N, C-alpha and C positions, 0 to 999 in steps of 0.2 A: 545579483548578477551572476554569482558563482553557481547558484542553483540552476539557472537557465543553461549554463554551460554544461553542468553535470547531466542534466536531463537530455540535452541535445547530444552529448557524447554517448550516453546510454543508448538512445535510439539509433544513433549512427552505428554503434557496435552491434546492436541487434540486426540491423539491416545488412551490414557488411558480412557478419559471421553467420547469418541466416539462423539465428537462435530464436525463432518466433515463439517457442514454448515458454520463454521467460516472461512474456507479457502477462499471461493469466496468473502466473506465480507472483509477480510483483503486485498486481491488482489485488489479489487475495490477501497478501501480507499488509498492504495499505488499509484495506477494509477492516481486517482484524485489529490492526493498530488503532484505527479510528474508534472502533467499538470499545477497546480497552480504555482509551482516554475518555471517551464519552461516558462509559459506565462508572468510572471513578469520580466523575464530577457532576453527576446528574441525579436529580431526585427519582429518575426512572431506573436507577441502578438495580433495585431488587427484581425488576422485570427482565433485565438483561442478563442477570447471573445464570439463569437456566440455559442460556445459549452456550456457556462455557462449561 
């Protein structure tokens, strides 16, 4: 429940303050974080290492 509130508050902040440039930044950070987690626990890790 706290995560929904945090996400809702974040999007409310973006909408109110008109900081639309933050959306692509957050998306890229989430994708990179997902790749790091996936690369450390996957048999495909040697194929993902050249991306970093």
